[in-house]
N, C-alpha and C positions, 0 to 999 in steps of 0.2 A: 980239874976245875980249880981256878984261882980263888983266893980268899975274897978278892974284890967282886968277882962274879957272884959268889955265894951271898955276899951282903946285899947286892942289888936284887937278887932273886928273892931273898927273904923279905926285903922292903916291899917289893911288888906284891908278894903273897899277903903281907899284912894289909896293904891297901885293898886288895880284893876281898879279904876276909871282912874288912870294915865296910866295904860297899854292900856286902851281903848281910850285914848286921844292922837292922833298922833301929834297934834300941838305943844306938849311940847318938841319934839325931833328935833334936828337940824342935818341933814345929810350933811357933808362937804366932798365930795369925793375928791375935789382938795387938801384939807388939810389932808385928810386921818384920819378923826376922826368923831365920832358921839357924840353929846353933849346932856345932859338932865339936871335935877335939881341938880346942884353942883356935878355931876358925868359925866365923859367923858370916852369913850373907843377909843383907837387908832386902826387903821386898817392897813392892808397890801394893796398891789396893787390890790388884788381881791375885796377890800372894803367889801360889804355885799352880793355878788353874787358869786355862784360857781355851779359846777355840782354835782349831787348826788354822795356821797361817797368821795368827795374831801373836806376836812375840811376847814373852815374859821377860822382865828386866830385873836384875839383881845387882847389888853393890857389895863388893868385897869389904869386910869389916875385920880389922886386926886388934880389936879392943882386948881380946883375951891374951894376945901376945903381941905387944906393940913393936917388938923387934922384927917381926915378920913383915917384909915389905913387898915381896914378889910372890905371886901365886900361880899355880897351874890350874887350868880349867879343862875338864874332860866331860864327855857326854855319851850316852848310849847311842848306838847306831840308829839312824833315822832322825836324829836330833841335829839341828844346825845351830851354830853360834857365831858371833862376830869376833870373839877373842879366844885364844887358847892360853894366853898368859895375861895377867893383869897386875897392876900395882894396887896397894891398899887404898881404898876409897874409890877405885874405878867401878863404873857400871858396865855390865855386859848383858847381852840378851841371848835367849835360846828360843828356837821355834821348831815346829814340826808341821808337815803337810798331811800326815796321816794320824788319825785319832789313836790315842794310847797313852800309857804311863811310861815315863822315861827317867832313868837316873842321871844325876848331875853330880860331879865331884869337883870340889875346889880345895886344893891342898897347898900348904906352905912349900914353896919351891926349895927352901933350904932344909926343910924337915918334913918329909912326906907323911910322918906319923901324925902330923897336925893337919886336920882336914875337916870338912863337913861334907857329908854325902846325903843328898836329898832327892826326892822325886818330884817331877812335874807332870801335869796331866793336860793333854790337848784333846778336846772333845769335838765331835761332829754331830750336828743335829739337822733334821730335815722335816719340813711340814709341807703339805700341798693344799691348794685351794683355801687360802686363808686371807684374812685382812690384818693389817698391822697399823697400829697408831704409834707415832713417835712424837714426843714432846720435847720442848727445850729443857734445860737443866732446872729451871724454876717451875716447870710444868704450867707455864702461862699460855704459850702458843703451841699449836699441835698440827700435825698433818696425818691424815688417815689415807692409807693406800689400800685400794680394794682389789679383790679377786686376783691375788698373787698366785701364779701357777705353782711355784715352788719357793719356799723360804728355807734357806740352808746356809751352813757355814762354808764359805768359799775360800779354800786354802791358798789359792794363788794370789789373793789380794788381802787375806786376813780380815774378813768381814762377813757379816750376815748379808746374804744376797737375796733380794726380792726379784725372782726371775720371771720374765715374760718372754713370750716368743716375739721376735722382731716382726713388726708389722701390726701387732696388737695395739689396742687403745688402752692406755693406763688412766684409771680414774683416781684423782687426788681430791681430797677435801681438806682445805686449810681453814682453821678456825681459831678462836680465842684472840683475835687481832684487835689492836687499838685503831679504830677507823680514822682517828686524827693524824695518824702517822702513815707514811707511804710504805707499803709492803713490797719487798722485792722477792721474786721467786725465780730461781734458776735451776736448770738441770745441767750439771757440770760433768765433763769427762773425768773419769777416775784417775787416769794417768797424767793428764796435762792440766787439770783444773780449769780448762776453758769452758765458758758457758755456751752450751749448744742450744739451749732454750732459755729465754728470759722474758719476764713480764713484771710490770709494777702497777699497783692500784691502791686505792684507798677504800677500805670496807672492813667490816668485822669478820667476814669469811668469804671464801670463794671456792668454787668447784671447777676443776679442769678435767677435760677428756682429752688426754694428750695422745696424738697420733704419733707412734714411734717411727713411722716412715720418714719423719722430718729429722730423725736422729740416724743412728747406724748401729749395727751389732757391736756389743762390747759392754763395758762397765761404766756406770754413772753414779752420781749421788745428788741428793736434794740439798739445796741451800735456800733458806728462808730467813729474811731479816725484817723485823717490825719494831722500829724504835731501838731499844736496847736489847731486845730479845732475838736470839739467833738459834737456828737449827742448822748445823753443818754435819751432814751425814757421814763425813769422813773423820770428824773429830768428836769422839765420845764425850769429851768434857762439856760440849754444848747441848748434850741430850740427856734424857732420863734413862738411857740404856748404857750398858757397859762396853759395847763393841760398836765399831763402825757399821753403818747400814748402807748397803749398795743397792742400786737397781741394775739388774743384768738383763740385757736384751740378747736372747739366745737364738743362735742359728745352729743347724746341725753341722754346718761346715762354714769356713770363712768365706766372705764375699770379696771379690777383687774387681776393681774398676780401672780401666786403662783409657786414656784419651791423648790425642796428639795436640800439642799446644803451639805448634809453629804458626807464625803470623801469616805465612804464605805457603801454600801447597800446590803441586807436589814439591818435595824438598829437592833442592839442587845438590848434586853430589859434592861432598866436602863440607856442607853445612851440618849443624847439629840436627838430629831428629829429637825434638824436645817432647818427652812423654811424661804425663802426670799419672802416677800410680797411687791408688787408694786401696787399703786393705782393712777390712773390719771383721770382727769376730775372733781376733787373737789379742791376747793381753800383751802390752808393751813390757819389755822390748822383745823383738823377734826379727828374724832375717827372712828374706825372700830372694828368689833367684830370677834374674831377667835374662832371657835368651833372645837373640835376633837371628832369624834364618831367612834365606832368600837366594837369589842367583849369585852365590859365592861358594867358595870351596869348603869353608868350615863355619861352625856356629860361633857367634859372638856371645860371650857370657859375662854377666856382671852381678855381684852380690849386693843386695840392697839391705841396709841395716835400718830398721825402724826403732828408734830409741825413745823419742819424746813426742812423736806425731805419727798418725796413721796414714799421712799423705806424704809423698815424696815426688819432686820433679827431677827427672833423670835426663841428662844430655848425652845422647848416643852419638859418638863421633863417626859420622858416615865416611869421612876421609879414609879411615882405616880399612873400610870394606873394599877400596879400590887399590890396595897395595898388598904385598905379601904379608901374612900367609893366606889372606882372605881372597884376593884376586877376583873381586866381584865385578858386576856390571849393573847398569841401570835396570829398573824394573820394580816389581812388587816384593816388598819385604814383610815379614811377620815378626812382631815383637810379642813375646809371651812372658808372663810372670807366674811363678809358682810360690805359693804361701801355704805352709802346712801341706795338706794333700791336694789342695785345689790349684788349678791352672786356668788362667784367662789369657786370651790373645787378641791381637788387633793387627790389621794390615795397613801399610802405608807405602807410598811410592817415592822412589828416588829417580830423578830424571837428569839428563845431561845439562851442562851449563849452556845458557843462551845469552847473547848480547846483541843489541841493535845500536846503530848510529843514526842520529838525526841532525845532520849538518847540511848547509846549503850546497848546491852543486856548483855555484859560481860565486866569485868574489873578486875584489881588485886589491892590488897592492895598496898598503896604507889603511886597510880596513881590518876590523876584528870580527871573528866568528865565535859563537858559543859552542863548546864541545859538550854534547849531551846525548842521552839515549835511554834505553831500558835494558834490564837484565832480570833473570829469575833467581839470582843468588840473594841471600838474606841481607838485611840492612847491616851496614858496617858497624861493628862494635855492639851489635844487639845480642840478646840472649840466644838467638839462633845462629850467630856467627861463631864458628869454632876458631877462636883466636889462638888456641894452643897450637893447632896445626897450620895456621895461617890466617891473617885478617883478610876479610873480603874487600877487594878494591877493583875498580875498573881503571886500567892503565891505557892511556891514549898516546899513540906515536904518530907524529906528523913528519913526513919526509919531503924534502925539497924536490923540484923536478929532476935534479941530478942524482937523487937517491939518498942524499945525506939526511941524517936524523937531526931534528931540532930538539935540543934538551929544554927542560923547564926553565933554566936560567938564560936561554937564548943561544947558548953555544952550539956549535955544529959538530956532530960526530959521524964517524962511519956507521952505516946502518947495522953492521954486524955487532955493535955494542948494545943494541936495544935489549933491555931486560927490565927487571923490577927495580933496578936502581938507576937506570938511564932511560928516562921517558920524557914525553912532552908535558903530560899532566897525569896526576894520580887523583882519581875522583871517588868521593864517598858515594855509597849506595843508600838511597832513602828507603823508608819503610814500604813505599808503594812500588819499589822496583826501578824507579827512575834514578838516573845518575847525571851529574853535571859538575862543572868546575866554575867557581865564582870568577876566576880570572879568564877572560876571553883570550883566544889565540890571535895574535897580531901578525899580519903579513907585512914584514918590513919592506919599506920602499926601496931598499938597496938589494933586495933579493930579485930573482928573475921571475918572469911570468911563465905560465905553463900549468901542467897538471901536478897537483900536490896530492900525495897518497896519505890517507888518514886511516889508521888501524886502531880499533878498540879491543882490549883484551880484558874479559871478566875473569877474575881469579879467586878461588877459595883457598888453594894451597899453591905451593911452588910448582906442583905438577898437574893440578886440576884447573883447567881454564878453557875458554873458548874465545874466538876472535871474529870480528867483522871488519871489512875494509871498504872504504868509499874513496872517491876522487873528487877534488875541488878544482875546477878550472879557474885559475887566477889571472886576471887581465890587468891592463894599465888603468891607473886612476885618471880622473878628469878634473880640470879646474876651469871655471867659467866666471867671466865678468857678469855682474847683474847690477848695472848702474841705473839710477833713477833717470838720468839723462846723459847726453854725450856732448852737448854744446853748452859752454860756459862763457861768462864775461870776466873781465879783469876784476880782481878783488872779491869775486864770488866764492862762497864756501864750496868745497868739494870733498867727497869721501869716495875713495876707490873701494869697491866692495863686490862680493861674488860668493860663489860656493865651490866646494871641492869634495870629491868622494874619498876623503881620507879621515883618519880619526882626529879627535880633538887634540890640539897642541901642535899639529904638523905646521911647519913654517911655509909661508907663501912669500915670494918676492914679487913686488910690483915694480917693474923696471922699464927704463927708457933712456936713450942717449940724451934726450932733451928735457928730462924730468927736472933738472936744475933750473931750466928756463921757465917751465910751466908752473912750478910750485914756489910760493913765497917762502915757506919754511925750509930753506935749503940746508939749514943746520941739522935737520932731522934725516937727511938723505945719507945713504952709505954708497960707497963706490965699488964697482966690480969692473975693473979694466976701464973701458971708455964709457961705461954705462953707470947710471945712478939708480938706486933702488930703495924702496921702503919694505921693511920686513913686518909681517903680521902673522898671527896664529889662527888656525881654524878653530871655531867654537864647537860645542857639543852637538849643535844641530847641523854641522857641516858648512856653516856660513863663515865668512871672513870679511873684515872691513878695516880700513885705516882709521886713524883719528881724524877729526875735522881739520882740513887744511884749507888753504886759500890760493886762488889763481893769482899768480904774480901780477902786480899792478902794471908792470912793463912787459908782460908776456906778449910776444909777437902774435898778432891775430892770424893764426894759421892752424893747421892740423898736426896733432901729436900722436905718434904710435906708441901705445903702452902695452907691455906684455906682463902676464902673471904666470909665474913658474912655481911648481911644487918643488920644495927642497927635500932631498932624500934624507933618510935617517942617518947616513954617514956624513951629512953636511954638504954634499955636492949638489949642484943644480941639475935637475932632471931635464929631459926633453919634453915633459908634459906641460903644455902651456896653453893659454888663450890670449888673443890679441884684440884690442879695441882701438878706435881712433877717437881722440878727444879734440874738439874744435873750440878755439877761443874766438869769440865774436864780440862786436860792440854790445854793451849792455842795453837792455830793453827797459825803458821807463815809460809808464803810462800814468799821467797825472791829470787832475782836473781842479778847477777852482769853482767855488759855489756861486760866485757872483762877480761880475766884471765892473760894477759900479757900486759905490757905497759911500755914505757920508763918514765924517770923522766919528770914531767910537763904534763903528759898525762891526759885526762879526763876519769873518770870512773863513771858510773851511777849504783847506787844500788837502787832497787825498789822492791815492793811487796805488800802483804796484810796481815792484822792481825786485830783481834777484840779488841786489847788492844790500850791504848792511846798513847804510846811512843815506839820508837825503838832506842836502843843504839848501836852504831857501835864502835868496838875496832879492833886493830890489835895485833899480838903477839910480836911486837917490836915497837920501836919508834926512829926516825921518819920514817914513811912509807907513809902515806897519810896525806895531810894537814888537820889540825883541828881534827884529829882522834888520840885518845890516846891509849896507851898500856893497855891491859887488866890486872887487878891486879891479878886475879886468874881465871883459867878455871875449877877449881875443888871444889871451896867453895864459899859461899855467902859473899858479901861485899857491903858496902855503897859507891856508885860511887862518890857522892858529897864529902864525907869525904876523900876519897883517893885522889881526885883531889885537895882538899884543902891542902893536905900534899905535893903533887908533881903534878904540872900541866901536866906532861907527861902522867898521868893516867886519864886525862879528856876525856870522850867519846864524840863522836858527837851525840847529842840528836836530834831526828827527830820526829816531831809531826805527829800523824796519823790522817788523815781526811777522813771521810766516809770509814773507814776500809782500806785505801790505803796510801802508802807512796812512795816517790821517791826523790832522791837527786843526784846531779852531784858533784863529788869530784875530787880532783887533786892529782896526785902522787907527793910526796914531792921532791923538787929539790935536797935535800940533801940525799935522800934515797940511800942506797947501792944496787947494783944489787943483785938479788937473789930471792928466793921464800918465801913468807910470807903467814900467815893465817889471813883472815878477819872474824871477829865475828859480826854477826847481831843478837841482842838479844832483845826480847820483854818482859821486866820485868813486873811481875804482881803487884809489889809493889814498883814502883820507888820512890826514887833513889836506893833502894836495888836491887841488881842484884844477881841472883842465877843460875849460868851456869848449875847446875845439875838438876834444876826444871823448870826454865823459858824456854819458847819456844826460840830456837836458830837455826841459819843457819850458816855454815862455808864455806868459799871459799878460794881457793889458788890463790895468785896473784904473778906473776913473774915480777920483775922489770928488764928491759933490758937496755943495753947501748944505743941501737938505736931502734927506732920503731915509731909508729904512735901516735902523740900527740892528735889530734882532729879528730874524725871520727863521721859521723852521726849515731845516735841511730837507725834510720831506714830511708830508702829511699822510698818515695812514688812516683809512676810513673803512670800517667793516660794512659790507654790503647790508643795506637795510637800516643802518644806524646813521645818525647825524653826528657831526663833529665840529667843535669850535676851533677857529684858526686865530691865533694871537700874533700880532706884529707890533714892533715899537718903532717910533719915529723920533728924530732929533729936533722936534719942534713941539710947541704946545698943541695937543690934539684938537683944541678948539680953533686953532689957526689954520689947520690943514684938513684935507678931506682925502680918505683912502677908499678907492674902489677897486674892482677886480673883474677879470674875464675868466671864464671857466670853459675848457675845451678838451675833447677827447672822446673816442669811440662813438662818434655821431652826435655827441652833445656839444652845443655851442651856446654859451650864455654871454651876452654882451654886457658892457659896464652898466648901461641903463637898467637892464633887466636883473643884474646881480644885486645892485643896491650898494649903499654906503656902509663901511665898517663903523661900528659903534664905539664910542669912547669907553675905555676900561678904567684907566687911572692916569695920573700924572706923576712924573718922576723928575729928578733934578736934571737929567739929560734930555727930557722930552716927555714921552708918555706912551701908553699902550692902547691899541684899538683891537677890536675883534669882530669876526663875522662867523655865521654858522653855515656850514655846507650841509644841505639837505640831501637825503638819499634818492629822491625821485626826480626824474627829468621829464618835464612836460614839453614835448616837441612842438606843440601848437602855440605855446606861449614862450618857448625858449627860456624857461626858468627852472631853477631847482626848487622842488616843492617838498613840504614836510609829509604830505600824504599823496597817494596815487595808486595806480594799478600795479600788480606784480610785475607786468612786463615793462613798467616805467622805471623800475629800479636801475640804478647805475650798475653796469656790468663790471665784474672784476677786471682790473687792468690799470694802466698808467694814464693820468690826466695831467693837464697843466693849469695852474692857477697863476695868472699874470696880475701883479699888483701895480696900481697907478697911484701917484701922489699929486694932489692939487693944492694950490694956494686958495684957501676958502674965500678970502676977500676978493680976489681978482678972478677966481675960477680958472687960473692959468695952470696947466699941467707942468710939473717939474719932470721933464721927460727923462733926464739922466737917472732918475730914481726908479724907473721901471725895473721890476724884478720878477723873475719867473720862479715859482715854487712847484716841485713835482707833488702830485697827489696820487696815492696808490689805493685802489679799492680792492679789498681782499675778501675772500669767501669766509663766512663764519665757521669756526671750529666746533665740531660736535663731540662733546665729551660724554662717554658712556660710563 
């Protein structure tokens, strides 16, 4: 034996002798220290006694030998510690799960003869069928727990446990509370500190009968807060007791719960089987074993570690079951979980992948179709989608009639290249199992017609998938003219328009060899060989139309053949067309004049309809009508603006046509000579050029009289059953003339003598106004209009004529040229509900 070995052996022997000699140790509970040979340990308020599972803490003190800096820590078998070496000033703890007295030795690592050897005691106690009252540290608030099955020191959590059988009702009485403050009461999980029961109230006390079925087997503690006062069963410093106080819900064996969490079932092969596992009745942390069995060669096993929660969501990768070494098949599988000695199991089904296509069976080139359908695989990128082994997608492949594959970017590949990188569309799967792609598939107009094959493949991994195939019969698109009319006049507005069974933006050519002759805006035409065309785009509703154009003022009056072609996506002109015939004819003008005789200053209304943009009004002399010039020529073409610039008396009255109608009230010039004149109403096809020999024209005779009616109503409207006053003005003193009238229509005929004379209304600088009342009843025995009568004597709805006559009152001679007819319309009354 060497000298060195001998020295070590002697030193060890001395330590053992010291351990066996208690007289060398000084226990000073008042000073909270334990002293040995040049080594001391400081203690807490628990000194050297605790309950099983609740650690005792000590601090290494080198006051007796300040040169000692490192110390060794040893303990008797059955005692655990968090350190075996420590520096001066360090704290360490020791603990035991079995009641008893244990020795602890702390020695100077540099000199083992300097040490302190002391004992610690861990106790176990147990009571049954007891009540316990716990107060806060100030003993202000309190909680009493009734009928505790067993009150004992629980070594695995280091606390006094108030044990109840799980499922029992726990009675709690909380008192000593300040009712002005809100009291919070919680039952918290011992391991996670999560509140599993919570309530708040304002009162000085409250009793609870707590059904433990709303909790679970395991350890809990009570937390109560009322103002500044707190009872925290896990923290002894908040209570009037030395050790933590737990509530333990006891079961003879742990309980295990398993549930399938997949959003859709059965599970498609390759998707996760998402299982939630809950284990109660075991203290955290613990492990459990999950096994899956079923129609496969071997069992799938996974270890579950429960560290800070008793619940765990497990994703089981079913894709593995269909590969080596499992080599499984679809069917019913069983998942089982073993925790402690207990086992719980649950069945679930795995089925094959399915996919459907919902596309139309027919389409035309130039149109789009939506690619969509359904599948049973899980939502893409969801918790059920096993993205580790492959993300869930539906791949769609569209093949041309010649068998070539159309890629997503529109390029064409040989069909043999179709895979998960070469596809027409890749579609997300929604939570309800539907799939679609936001971008519709477009059948290009430069592809061929025929049968297009469409295949959808639903895939969970590179090897697990299913397909479905459909065929779409794709035909030729159509283009059609849909014109409002097909006959036009020179100068008239025209829009070429129609529809096409192609997508928005497709180009249409409106084409003709004579389009440059037909259309005024030749600068907007393009040329294709011997033909001219306009290019337009199809709108979102399938319609197309050109901008507003005009028929050339010199367009030959003949028929024009116009074609509309669909332009293919490659820019070439297709054979798909429609043809219309446009006819240019002389313009139609319908015009009327309100009166053919009138005195100076009288109102005259000219109105009518035409398809052209403007109407020019002339007279055959000047001045006749205010603002109306003399016609330059009624036998040859002239430029009205140029002639007016030379002499203002040739300036016509220009009237804008709106919605094919026009109307204007003019005034007879006060300087006009009496006599008969011609009024020209012309609709020029190429304004300001006027061609009386070609343009649509209407002519009226207008006699200017010395005396007559200046202002008369264009029409009198009379509601059936009501009377109405008719006002007219004359260019003479109303006292010097007499106005009478005849009334006729629908069987009624009132002569001048029976109608009576108009009454004077007022005098004006130009003459004066007179008026008469039209009454609603016609007495056929007296041939008069009456203010009263029988219902069947009411004037019937319809048009009547009121003929005005003007007489010289002094001579009673009629001024015959002043005779004027005024239309009267009797209308039915409106009934408003």
